Biopython code that builds the backbone (N, CA, C, O; Angstrom):
import numpy as np
from Bio.PDB.StructureBuilder import StructureBuilder

atoms = [
    (1, "MET", "N", (83.313, 98.761, 22.617)),
    (1, "MET", "CA", (83.849, 99.703, 21.661)),
    (1, "MET", "C", (85.336, 99.433, 21.490)),
    (1, "MET", "O", (86.111, 99.486, 22.446)),
    (2, "ARG", "N", (85.712, 99.144, 20.262)),
    (2, "ARG", "CA", (87.121, 98.910, 19.944)),
    (2, "ARG", "C", (87.619, 100.027, 19.049)),
    (2, "ARG", "O", (86.836, 100.642, 18.325)),
    (3, "PRO", "N", (88.933, 100.297, 19.095)),
    (3, "PRO", "CA", (89.480, 101.334, 18.210)),
    (3, "PRO", "C", (89.181, 101.014, 16.747)),
    (3, "PRO", "O", (89.245, 99.862, 16.317)),
    (4, "GLY", "N", (88.858, 102.047, 16.008)),
    (4, "GLY", "CA", (88.593, 101.869, 14.579)),
    (4, "GLY", "C", (87.148, 101.563, 14.248)),
    (4, "GLY", "O", (86.750, 101.627, 13.085)),
    (5, "ARG", "N", (86.364, 101.233, 15.250)),
    (5, "ARG", "CA", (84.940, 100.919, 15.011)),
    (5, "ARG", "C", (84.099, 102.181, 15.072)),
    (5, "ARG", "O", (83.515, 102.618, 14.081)),
    (6, "ILE", "N", (84.059, 102.739, 16.242)),
    (6, "ILE", "CA", (83.298, 103.969, 16.454)),
    (6, "ILE", "C", (84.209, 104.904, 17.234)),
    (6, "ILE", "O", (84.623, 104.591, 18.350)),
    (7, "ASP", "N", (84.515, 106.040, 16.648)),
    (7, "ASP", "CA", (85.424, 106.933, 17.348)),
    (7, "ASP", "C", (84.702, 108.123, 17.967)),
    (7, "ASP", "O", (85.344, 108.986, 18.566)),
    (8, "ARG", "N", (83.400, 108.184, 17.834)),
    (8, "ARG", "CA", (82.608, 109.250, 18.434)),
    (8, "ARG", "C", (81.357, 108.640, 19.067)),
    (8, "ARG", "O", (80.779, 107.682, 18.554)),
    (9, "ILE", "N", (80.967, 109.217, 20.181)),
    (9, "ILE", "CA", (79.696, 108.843, 20.793)),
    (9, "ILE", "C", (78.728, 109.956, 20.473)),
    (9, "ILE", "O", (78.968, 111.115, 20.812)),
    (10, "ILE", "N", (77.633, 109.609, 19.821)),
    (10, "ILE", "CA", (76.655, 110.588, 19.391)),
    (10, "ILE", "C", (75.307, 110.214, 19.988)),
    (10, "ILE", "O", (74.822, 109.100, 19.792)),
    (11, "PHE", "N", (74.712, 111.131, 20.705)),
    (11, "PHE", "CA", (73.389, 110.920, 21.267)),
    (11, "PHE", "C", (72.358, 111.242, 20.196)),
    (11, "PHE", "O", (72.336, 112.355, 19.669)),
    (12, "VAL", "N", (71.514, 110.287, 19.874)),
    (12, "VAL", "CA", (70.438, 110.493, 18.912)),
    (12, "VAL", "C", (69.128, 110.448, 19.698)),
    (12, "VAL", "O", (68.682, 109.375, 20.104)),
    (13, "PRO", "N", (68.517, 111.606, 19.910)),
    (13, "PRO", "CA", (67.281, 111.622, 20.694)),
    (13, "PRO", "C", (66.126, 110.983, 19.929)),
    (13, "PRO", "O", (66.198, 110.776, 18.717)),
    (14, "LEU", "N", (65.067, 110.680, 20.665)),
    (14, "LEU", "CA", (63.854, 110.180, 20.019)),
    (14, "LEU", "C", (63.299, 111.268, 19.101)),
    (14, "LEU", "O", (63.485, 112.455, 19.371)),
    (15, "PRO", "N", (62.629, 110.884, 18.031)),
    (15, "PRO", "CA", (62.117, 111.881, 17.088)),
    (15, "PRO", "C", (61.047, 112.773, 17.722)),
    (15, "PRO", "O", (60.205, 112.308, 18.491)),
    (16, "ASP", "N", (61.100, 114.054, 17.386)),
    (16, "ASP", "CA", (60.073, 114.986, 17.853)),
    (16, "ASP", "C", (58.817, 114.806, 17.000)),
    (16, "ASP", "O", (58.797, 113.986, 16.082)),
    (17, "ALA", "N", (57.779, 115.572, 17.304)),
    (17, "ALA", "CA", (56.494, 115.416, 16.612)),
    (17, "ALA", "C", (56.627, 115.616, 15.101)),
    (17, "ALA", "O", (56.065, 114.847, 14.321)),
    (18, "ALA", "N", (57.364, 116.637, 14.691)),
    (18, "ALA", "CA", (57.511, 116.902, 13.252)),
    (18, "ALA", "C", (58.230, 115.750, 12.555)),
    (18, "ALA", "O", (57.878, 115.380, 11.435)),
    (19, "THR", "N", (59.223, 115.195, 13.212)),
    (19, "THR", "CA", (59.968, 114.076, 12.627)),
    (19, "THR", "C", (59.100, 112.821, 12.570)),
    (19, "THR", "O", (59.137, 112.082, 11.587)),
    (20, "ARG", "N", (58.317, 112.580, 13.629)),
    (20, "ARG", "CA", (57.412, 111.423, 13.615)),
    (20, "ARG", "C", (56.390, 111.563, 12.494)),
    (20, "ARG", "O", (56.082, 110.584, 11.812)),
    (21, "ARG", "N", (55.864, 112.763, 12.296)),
    (21, "ARG", "CA", (54.897, 113.004, 11.213)),
    (21, "ARG", "C", (55.541, 112.686, 9.861)),
    (21, "ARG", "O", (54.919, 112.071, 8.995)),
    (22, "GLU", "N", (56.788, 113.110, 9.695)),
    (22, "GLU", "CA", (57.488, 112.860, 8.432)),
    (22, "GLU", "C", (57.746, 111.368, 8.226)),
    (22, "GLU", "O", (57.645, 110.873, 7.103)),
    (23, "ILE", "N", (58.077, 110.652, 9.296)),
    (23, "ILE", "CA", (58.278, 109.196, 9.192)),
    (23, "ILE", "C", (56.982, 108.537, 8.725)),
    (23, "ILE", "O", (56.988, 107.726, 7.799)),
    (24, "PHE", "N", (55.868, 108.892, 9.375)),
    (24, "PHE", "CA", (54.571, 108.336, 8.950)),
    (24, "PHE", "C", (54.275, 108.703, 7.501)),
    (24, "PHE", "O", (53.861, 107.851, 6.716)),
    (25, "ARG", "N", (54.485, 109.966, 7.144)),
    (25, "ARG", "CA", (54.200, 110.409, 5.773)),
    (25, "ARG", "C", (55.002, 109.600, 4.750)),
    (25, "ARG", "O", (54.475, 109.192, 3.715)),
    (26, "LEU", "N", (56.271, 109.376, 5.052)),
    (26, "LEU", "CA", (57.114, 108.598, 4.135)),
    (26, "LEU", "C", (56.667, 107.142, 4.059)),
    (26, "LEU", "O", (56.644, 106.553, 2.978)),
    (27, "ARG", "N", (56.315, 106.564, 5.198)),
    (27, "ARG", "CA", (55.853, 105.167, 5.202)),
    (27, "ARG", "C", (54.526, 105.041, 4.451)),
    (27, "ARG", "O", (54.305, 104.058, 3.743)),
    (28, "PHE", "N", (53.647, 106.027, 4.603)),
    (28, "PHE", "CA", (52.326, 105.980, 3.971)),
    (28, "PHE", "C", (52.422, 106.036, 2.450)),
    (28, "PHE", "O", (51.505, 105.585, 1.763)),
    (29, "GLN", "N", (53.507, 106.577, 1.914)),
    (29, "GLN", "CA", (53.653, 106.663, 0.460)),
    (29, "GLN", "C", (53.672, 105.286, -0.195)),
    (29, "GLN", "O", (53.264, 105.137, -1.347)),
    (30, "SER", "N", (54.144, 104.286, 0.534)),
    (30, "SER", "CA", (54.235, 102.943, -0.047)),
    (30, "SER", "C", (53.188, 101.988, 0.531)),
    (30, "SER", "O", (53.300, 100.771, 0.382)),
    (31, "MET", "N", (52.164, 102.553, 1.198)),
    (31, "MET", "CA", (51.134, 101.735, 1.826)),
    (31, "MET", "C", (49.752, 102.229, 1.402)),
    (31, "MET", "O", (49.560, 103.430, 1.214)),
    (32, "PRO", "N", (48.792, 101.324, 1.250)),
    (32, "PRO", "CA", (47.425, 101.752, 0.925)),
    (32, "PRO", "C", (46.668, 102.158, 2.202)),
    (32, "PRO", "O", (45.820, 101.410, 2.690)),
    (33, "VAL", "N", (46.978, 103.335, 2.730)),
    (33, "VAL", "CA", (46.376, 103.816, 3.977)),
    (33, "VAL", "C", (45.051, 104.516, 3.665)),
    (33, "VAL", "O", (44.973, 105.375, 2.786)),
    (34, "ASN", "N", (44.023, 104.128, 4.402)),
    (34, "ASN", "CA", (42.702, 104.720, 4.238)),
    (34, "ASN", "C", (42.757, 106.210, 4.570)),
    (34, "ASN", "O", (43.495, 106.626, 5.463)),
    (35, "LYS", "N", (41.979, 107.003, 3.854)),
    (35, "LYS", "CA", (41.992, 108.458, 4.043)),
    (35, "LYS", "C", (41.512, 108.886, 5.427)),
    (35, "LYS", "O", (41.809, 109.995, 5.872)),
    (36, "GLU", "N", (40.766, 108.006, 6.114)),
    (36, "GLU", "CA", (40.271, 108.341, 7.445)),
    (36, "GLU", "C", (41.349, 108.248, 8.522)),
    (36, "GLU", "O", (41.117, 108.688, 9.648)),
    (37, "VAL", "N", (42.499, 107.701, 8.218)),
    (37, "VAL", "CA", (43.569, 107.575, 9.211)),
    (37, "VAL", "C", (44.082, 108.972, 9.551)),
    (37, "VAL", "O", (44.478, 109.739, 8.673)),
    (38, "ASP", "N", (44.063, 109.281, 10.844)),
    (38, "ASP", "CA", (44.467, 110.593, 11.339)),
    (38, "ASP", "C", (45.944, 110.567, 11.727)),
    (38, "ASP", "O", (46.306, 110.050, 12.784)),
    (39, "ILE", "N", (46.780, 111.121, 10.876)),
    (39, "ILE", "CA", (48.224, 111.106, 11.118)),
    (39, "ILE", "C", (48.573, 111.892, 12.383)),
    (39, "ILE", "O", (49.524, 111.543, 13.081)),
    (40, "ASP", "N", (47.812, 112.953, 12.685)),
    (40, "ASP", "CA", (48.078, 113.729, 13.899)),
    (40, "ASP", "C", (47.834, 112.886, 15.147)),
    (40, "ASP", "O", (48.562, 113.005, 16.133)),
    (41, "HIS", "N", (46.816, 112.042, 15.105)),
    (41, "HIS", "CA", (46.543, 111.128, 16.225)),
    (41, "HIS", "C", (47.703, 110.154, 16.401)),
    (41, "HIS", "O", (48.135, 109.890, 17.523)),
    (42, "LEU", "N", (48.202, 109.622, 15.293)),
    (42, "LEU", "CA", (49.323, 108.696, 15.365)),
    (42, "LEU", "C", (50.580, 109.370, 15.916)),
    (42, "LEU", "O", (51.323, 108.767, 16.691)),
    (43, "VAL", "N", (50.810, 110.606, 15.519)),
    (43, "VAL", "CA", (51.970, 111.353, 16.020)),
    (43, "VAL", "C", (51.866, 111.511, 17.536)),
    (43, "VAL", "O", (52.860, 111.340, 18.242)),
    (44, "LEU", "N", (50.687, 111.832, 18.040)),
    (44, "LEU", "CA", (50.498, 111.975, 19.484)),
    (44, "LEU", "C", (50.667, 110.652, 20.221)),
    (44, "LEU", "O", (51.201, 110.615, 21.330)),
    (45, "GLN", "N", (50.212, 109.574, 19.604)),
    (45, "GLN", "CA", (50.274, 108.250, 20.238)),
    (45, "GLN", "C", (51.691, 107.670, 20.271)),
    (45, "GLN", "O", (51.948, 106.721, 21.011)),
    (46, "THR", "N", (52.595, 108.219, 19.492)),
    (46, "THR", "CA", (53.936, 107.626, 19.362)),
    (46, "THR", "C", (55.028, 108.512, 19.956)),
    (46, "THR", "O", (56.162, 108.504, 19.477)),
    (47, "LYS", "N", (54.696, 109.273, 20.993)),
    (47, "LYS", "CA", (55.637, 110.231, 21.568)),
    (47, "LYS", "C", (56.953, 109.592, 22.006)),
    (47, "LYS", "O", (58.006, 110.197, 21.804)),
    (48, "LYS", "N", (56.940, 108.423, 22.582)),
    (48, "LYS", "CA", (58.157, 107.786, 23.100)),
    (48, "LYS", "C", (58.701, 106.711, 22.163)),
    (48, "LYS", "O", (59.512, 105.884, 22.579)),
    (49, "TYR", "N", (58.266, 106.714, 20.907)),
    (49, "TYR", "CA", (58.688, 105.707, 19.940)),
    (49, "TYR", "C", (59.918, 106.183, 19.165)),
    (49, "TYR", "O", (60.066, 107.368, 18.865)),
    (50, "SER", "N", (60.783, 105.239, 18.856)),
    (50, "SER", "CA", (61.917, 105.526, 17.974)),
    (50, "SER", "C", (61.428, 105.471, 16.531)),
    (50, "SER", "O", (60.308, 105.031, 16.272)),
    (51, "GLY", "N", (62.248, 105.908, 15.606)),
    (51, "GLY", "CA", (61.890, 105.817, 14.193)),
    (51, "GLY", "C", (61.647, 104.384, 13.757)),
    (51, "GLY", "O", (60.722, 104.107, 12.994)),
    (52, "ALA", "N", (62.481, 103.476, 14.244)),
    (52, "ALA", "CA", (62.328, 102.056, 13.905)),
    (52, "ALA", "C", (61.017, 101.504, 14.459)),
    (52, "ALA", "O", (60.361, 100.688, 13.812)),
    (53, "GLU", "N", (60.638, 101.948, 15.654)),
    (53, "GLU", "CA", (59.385, 101.469, 16.247)),
    (53, "GLU", "C", (58.178, 102.004, 15.485)),
    (53, "GLU", "O", (57.178, 101.300, 15.348)),
    (54, "ILE", "N", (58.252, 103.231, 14.989)),
    (54, "ILE", "CA", (57.165, 103.787, 14.176)),
    (54, "ILE", "C", (57.026, 102.991, 12.880)),
    (54, "ILE", "O", (55.913, 102.705, 12.440)),
    (55, "THR", "N", (58.143, 102.640, 12.278)),
    (55, "THR", "CA", (58.122, 101.799, 11.079)),
    (55, "THR", "C", (57.496, 100.446, 11.394)),
    (55, "THR", "O", (56.735, 99.907, 10.591)),
    (56, "ALA", "N", (57.819, 99.901, 12.562)),
    (56, "ALA", "CA", (57.246, 98.611, 12.970)),
    (56, "ALA", "C", (55.738, 98.725, 13.173)),
    (56, "ALA", "O", (55.007, 97.785, 12.860)),
    (57, "VAL", "N", (55.258, 99.851, 13.688)),
    (57, "VAL", "CA", (53.816, 100.076, 13.848)),
    (57, "VAL", "C", (53.134, 100.033, 12.479)),
    (57, "VAL", "O", (52.085, 99.409, 12.325)),
    (58, "CYS", "N", (53.725, 100.690, 11.499)),
    (58, "CYS", "CA", (53.160, 100.696, 10.151)),
    (58, "CYS", "C", (53.122, 99.290, 9.558)),
    (58, "CYS", "O", (52.123, 98.887, 8.963)),
    (59, "ARG", "N", (54.203, 98.558, 9.724)),
    (59, "ARG", "CA", (54.280, 97.192, 9.205)),
    (59, "ARG", "C", (53.243, 96.296, 9.893)),
    (59, "ARG", "O", (52.573, 95.494, 9.242)),
    (60, "GLU", "N", (53.122, 96.443, 11.211)),
    (60, "GLU", "CA", (52.162, 95.631, 11.972)),
    (60, "GLU", "C", (50.732, 95.966, 11.561)),
    (60, "GLU", "O", (49.904, 95.064, 11.437)),
    (61, "ALA", "N", (50.427, 97.237, 11.348)),
    (61, "ALA", "CA", (49.080, 97.632, 10.906)),
    (61, "ALA", "C", (48.748, 96.996, 9.562)),
    (61, "ALA", "O", (47.627, 96.535, 9.347)),
    (62, "ALA", "N", (49.719, 96.972, 8.663)),
    (62, "ALA", "CA", (49.509, 96.349, 7.351)),
    (62, "ALA", "C", (49.242, 94.855, 7.505)),
    (62, "ALA", "O", (48.348, 94.311, 6.857)),
    (63, "LEU", "N", (50.008, 94.200, 8.355)),
    (63, "LEU", "CA", (49.801, 92.762, 8.577)),
    (63, "LEU", "C", (48.438, 92.490, 9.196)),
    (63, "LEU", "O", (47.776, 91.519, 8.829)),
    (64, "LEU", "N", (48.013, 93.330, 10.127)),
    (64, "LEU", "CA", (46.693, 93.160, 10.740)),
    (64, "LEU", "C", (45.583, 93.316, 9.712)),
    (64, "LEU", "O", (44.596, 92.581, 9.749)),
    (65, "ALA", "N", (45.734, 94.261, 8.802)),
    (65, "ALA", "CA", (44.733, 94.450, 7.744)),
    (65, "ALA", "C", (44.653, 93.207, 6.863)),
    (65, "ALA", "O", (43.564, 92.771, 6.491)),
    (66, "LEU", "N", (45.799, 92.646, 6.536)),
    (66, "LEU", "CA", (45.820, 91.438, 5.690)),
    (66, "LEU", "C", (45.295, 90.210, 6.427)),
    (66, "LEU", "O", (44.664, 89.341, 5.826)),
    (67, "GLN", "N", (45.559, 90.143, 7.736)),
    (67, "GLN", "CA", (45.024, 89.020, 8.514)),
    (67, "GLN", "C", (43.506, 89.085, 8.585)),
    (67, "GLN", "O", (42.825, 88.060, 8.586)),
    (68, "GLU", "N", (42.993, 90.290, 8.645)),
    (68, "GLU", "CA", (41.548, 90.482, 8.695)),
    (68, "GLU", "C", (40.906, 90.134, 7.354)),
    (68, "GLU", "O", (39.857, 89.492, 7.304)),
    (69, "ASP", "N", (41.541, 90.559, 6.288)),
    (69, "ASP", "CA", (41.033, 90.310, 4.936)),
    (69, "ASP", "C", (42.216, 90.279, 3.980)),
    (69, "ASP", "O", (42.839, 91.310, 3.725)),
    (70, "ILE", "N", (42.523, 89.121, 3.460)),
    (70, "ILE", "CA", (43.685, 88.963, 2.578)),
    (70, "ILE", "C", (43.572, 89.852, 1.340)),
    (70, "ILE", "O", (44.576, 90.140, 0.687)),
    (71, "HIS", "N", (42.368, 90.281, 1.020)),
    (71, "HIS", "CA", (42.148, 91.159, -0.137)),
    (71, "HIS", "C", (41.877, 92.607, 0.292)),
    (71, "HIS", "O", (41.258, 93.370, -0.450)),
    (72, "ALA", "N", (42.334, 92.977, 1.476)),
    (72, "ALA", "CA", (42.083, 94.328, 1.993)),
    (72, "ALA", "C", (42.619, 95.375, 1.021)),
    (72, "ALA", "O", (43.722, 95.251, 0.490)),
    (73, "ASN", "N", (41.819, 96.397, 0.807)),
    (73, "ASN", "CA", (42.214, 97.483, -0.087)),
    (73, "ASN", "C", (42.969, 98.595, 0.620)),
    (73, "ASN", "O", (43.695, 99.367, -0.007)),
    (74, "SER", "N", (42.786, 98.668, 1.958)),
    (74, "SER", "CA", (43.458, 99.740, 2.686)),
    (74, "SER", "C", (43.661, 99.357, 4.143)),
    (74, "SER", "O", (43.052, 98.422, 4.661)),
    (75, "ILE", "N", (44.535, 100.112, 4.778)),
    (75, "ILE", "CA", (44.834, 99.954, 6.195)),
    (75, "ILE", "C", (44.082, 101.067, 6.914)),
    (75, "ILE", "O", (44.225, 102.239, 6.568)),
    (76, "THR", "N", (43.285, 100.706, 7.908)),
    (76, "THR", "CA", (42.426, 101.688, 8.576)),
    (76, "THR", "C", (43.005, 102.115, 9.923)),
    (76, "THR", "O", (43.988, 101.556, 10.409)),
    (77, "GLY", "N", (42.366, 103.114, 10.501)),
    (77, "GLY", "CA", (42.765, 103.582, 11.825)),
    (77, "GLY", "C", (42.678, 102.479, 12.865)),
    (77, "GLY", "O", (43.490, 102.427, 13.788)),
    (78, "LYS", "N", (41.702, 101.602, 12.719)),
    (78, "LYS", "CA", (41.542, 100.473, 13.644)),
    (78, "LYS", "C", (42.794, 99.603, 13.632)),
    (78, "LYS", "O", (43.237, 99.135, 14.681)),
    (79, "HIS", "N", (43.360, 99.385, 12.455)),
    (79, "HIS", "CA", (44.561, 98.563, 12.343)),
    (79, "HIS", "C", (45.753, 99.247, 13.029)),
    (79, "HIS", "O", (46.562, 98.593, 13.688)),
    (80, "PHE", "N", (45.847, 100.567, 12.862)),
    (80, "PHE", "CA", (46.933, 101.291, 13.523)),
    (80, "PHE", "C", (46.753, 101.282, 15.037)),
    (80, "PHE", "O", (47.729, 101.147, 15.775)),
    (81, "ASP", "N", (45.510, 101.424, 15.507)),
    (81, "ASP", "CA", (45.262, 101.385, 16.949)),
    (81, "ASP", "C", (45.660, 100.028, 17.525)),
    (81, "ASP", "O", (46.262, 99.956, 18.597)),
    (82, "GLN", "N", (45.326, 98.958, 16.816)),
    (82, "GLN", "CA", (45.718, 97.617, 17.257)),
    (82, "GLN", "C", (47.236, 97.465, 17.238)),
    (82, "GLN", "O", (47.818, 96.892, 18.159)),
    (83, "ALA", "N", (47.867, 97.972, 16.203)),
    (83, "ALA", "CA", (49.324, 97.873, 16.073)),
    (83, "ALA", "C", (50.018, 98.591, 17.226)),
    (83, "ALA", "O", (51.063, 98.139, 17.696)),
    (84, "LEU", "N", (49.455, 99.697, 17.684)),
    (84, "LEU", "CA", (50.057, 100.444, 18.796)),
    (84, "LEU", "C", (49.981, 99.679, 20.116)),
    (84, "LEU", "O", (50.755, 99.951, 21.033)),
    (85, "THR", "N", (49.059, 98.730, 20.218)),
    (85, "THR", "CA", (49.016, 97.901, 21.427)),
    (85, "THR", "C", (50.016, 96.754, 21.346)),
    (85, "THR", "O", (50.410, 96.194, 22.370)),
    (86, "ILE", "N", (50.420, 96.410, 20.142)),
    (86, "ILE", "CA", (51.380, 95.316, 19.933)),
    (86, "ILE", "C", (52.812, 95.833, 19.937)),
    (86, "ILE", "O", (53.681, 95.266, 20.600)),
    (87, "VAL", "N", (53.054, 96.899, 19.206)),
    (87, "VAL", "CA", (54.391, 97.503, 19.129)),
    (87, "VAL", "C", (54.428, 98.648, 20.132)),
    (87, "VAL", "O", (53.806, 99.691, 19.928)),
    (88, "THR", "N", (55.157, 98.440, 21.206)),
    (88, "THR", "CA", (55.240, 99.456, 22.252)),
    (88, "THR", "C", (56.661, 100.011, 22.316)),
    (88, "THR", "O", (57.606, 99.352, 21.883)),
    (89, "PRO", "N", (56.814, 101.225, 22.858)),
    (89, "PRO", "CA", (58.164, 101.792, 22.954)),
    (89, "PRO", "C", (59.028, 100.947, 23.888)),
    (89, "PRO", "O", (58.573, 100.492, 24.938)),
    (90, "ARG", "N", (60.265, 100.750, 23.490)),
    (90, "ARG", "CA", (61.157, 99.867, 24.248)),
    (90, "ARG", "C", (62.243, 100.611, 25.018)),
    (90, "ARG", "O", (63.007, 99.997, 25.762)),
    (91, "ILE", "N", (62.313, 101.910, 24.846)),
    (91, "ILE", "CA", (63.346, 102.684, 25.522)),
    (91, "ILE", "C", (62.745, 103.268, 26.799)),
    (91, "ILE", "O", (61.888, 104.149, 26.728)),
    (92, "PRO", "N", (63.178, 102.793, 27.957)),
    (92, "PRO", "CA", (62.600, 103.291, 29.211)),
    (92, "PRO", "C", (63.007, 104.741, 29.485)),
    (92, "PRO", "O", (64.061, 105.197, 29.042)),
    (93, "ASP", "N", (62.157, 105.451, 30.217)),
    (93, "ASP", "CA", (62.440, 106.840, 30.562)),
    (93, "ASP", "C", (63.775, 106.972, 31.276)),
    (93, "ASP", "O", (64.499, 107.945, 31.071)),
    (94, "SER", "N", (64.102, 105.994, 32.116)),
    (94, "SER", "CA", (65.359, 106.059, 32.871)),
    (94, "SER", "C", (66.566, 106.068, 31.930)),
    (94, "SER", "O", (67.550, 106.757, 32.202)),
    (95, "LEU", "N", (66.508, 105.327, 30.848)),
    (95, "LEU", "CA", (67.621, 105.295, 29.893)),
    (95, "LEU", "C", (67.715, 106.616, 29.125)),
    (95, "LEU", "O", (68.813, 107.112, 28.870)),
    (96, "ILE", "N", (66.578, 107.177, 28.761)),
    (96, "ILE", "CA", (66.570, 108.464, 28.077)),
    (96, "ILE", "C", (67.185, 109.530, 28.988)),
    (96, "ILE", "O", (68.006, 110.334, 28.546)),
    (97, "GLN", "N", (66.783, 109.529, 30.252)),
    (97, "GLN", "CA", (67.319, 110.500, 31.207)),
    (97, "GLN", "C", (68.824, 110.299, 31.402)),
    (97, "GLN", "O", (69.573, 111.269, 31.524)),
    (98, "PHE", "N", (69.262, 109.042, 31.430)),
    (98, "PHE", "CA", (70.694, 108.758, 31.578)),
    (98, "PHE", "C", (71.481, 109.353, 30.416)),
    (98, "PHE", "O", (72.492, 110.022, 30.633)),
    (99, "TYR", "N", (71.035, 109.122, 29.198)),
    (99, "TYR", "CA", (71.743, 109.637, 28.025)),
    (99, "TYR", "C", (71.735, 111.160, 27.966)),
    (99, "TYR", "O", (72.735, 111.785, 27.614)),
    (100, "GLU", "N", (70.587, 111.749, 28.317)),
    (100, "GLU", "CA", (70.527, 113.208, 28.323)),
    (100, "GLU", "C", (71.478, 113.789, 29.366)),
    (100, "GLU", "O", (72.159, 114.781, 29.107)),
    (101, "SER", "N", (71.522, 113.174, 30.536)),
    (101, "SER", "CA", (72.433, 113.616, 31.589)),
    (101, "SER", "C", (73.886, 113.431, 31.158)),
    (101, "SER", "O", (74.715, 114.318, 31.360)),
    (102, "TYR", "N", (74.190, 112.286, 30.569)),
    (102, "TYR", "CA", (75.551, 111.995, 30.091)),
    (102, "TYR", "C", (75.967, 112.999, 29.023)),
    (102, "TYR", "O", (77.104, 113.470, 29.002)),
    (103, "GLN", "N", (75.034, 113.314, 28.143)),
    (103, "GLN", "CA", (75.310, 114.273, 27.077)),
    (103, "GLN", "C", (75.662, 115.637, 27.664)),
    (103, "GLN", "O", (76.620, 116.274, 27.226)),
    (104, "GLN", "N", (74.906, 116.080, 28.635)),
    (104, "GLN", "CA", (75.148, 117.390, 29.244)),
    (104, "GLN", "C", (76.482, 117.417, 29.985)),
    (104, "GLN", "O", (77.209, 118.408, 29.911)),
    (105, "LYS", "N", (76.805, 116.356, 30.687)),
    (105, "LYS", "CA", (78.047, 116.312, 31.456)),
    (105, "LYS", "C", (79.278, 116.209, 30.571)),
    (105, "LYS", "O", (80.329, 116.761, 30.896)),
    (106, "SER", "N", (79.154, 115.505, 29.456)),
    (106, "SER", "CA", (80.324, 115.261, 28.610)),
    (106, "SER", "C", (80.456, 116.246, 27.457)),
    (106, "SER", "O", (81.466, 116.242, 26.753)),
    (107, "GLY", "N", (79.454, 117.085, 27.257)),
    (107, "GLY", "CA", (79.515, 118.048, 26.171)),
    (107, "GLY", "C", (79.295, 117.443, 24.801)),
    (107, "GLY", "O", (79.680, 118.040, 23.796)),
    (108, "LEU", "N", (78.678, 116.260, 24.736)),
    (108, "LEU", "CA", (78.400, 115.614, 23.437)),
    (108, "LEU", "C", (77.287, 116.373, 22.741)),
    (108, "LEU", "O", (76.474, 117.038, 23.385)),
    (109, "HIS", "N", (77.257, 116.270, 21.434)),
    (109, "HIS", "CA", (76.246, 116.954, 20.634)),
    (109, "HIS", "C", (75.233, 115.969, 20.089)),
    (109, "HIS", "O", (75.542, 114.803, 19.845)),
    (110, "ASN", "N", (74.002, 116.463, 19.900)),
    (110, "ASN", "CA", (72.968, 115.649, 19.253)),
    (110, "ASN", "C", (73.299, 115.459, 17.797)),
    (110, "ASN", "O", (73.980, 116.281, 17.184)),
    (111, "LEU", "N", (72.815, 114.376, 17.256)),
    (111, "LEU", "CA", (72.945, 114.135, 15.817)),
    (111, "LEU", "C", (71.849, 114.841, 15.103)),
    (111, "LEU", "O", (71.766, 114.773, 13.877)),
]
sb = StructureBuilder()
sb.init_structure("model")
sb.init_model(0)
sb.init_chain("A")
sb.init_seg("    ")
for serial, (resi, resn, name, xyz) in enumerate(atoms, 1):
    if name == "N":
        sb.init_residue(resn, " ", resi, " ")
    sb.init_atom(name, np.array(xyz, "f"), 0.0, 1.0, " ", f" {name:<3s}", serial, name[0])
structure = sb.get_structure()
């Protein structure tokens, strides 16, 4: 950190369930997602995922659908389940706990 670059440290927690649902909803607007895909299941499966990782899950599911059939009309739950085994959360619990502890000790606010 150099002067003039970042003058505040802001803790951005992982998205809660409502935020994850909204991320999926927004991503689904530009994707041909099959109606059988259960967004609530995806929200539960992505508890420790960042917003970027959820976006990566959507992208990976789309690629898996195309790899299966280049003329695929939709992305199914099977593709999302496979994508969740490929794209895994990268933020360890220990790091989350460190930031939460640091935030409490330093009086920093969430974004």
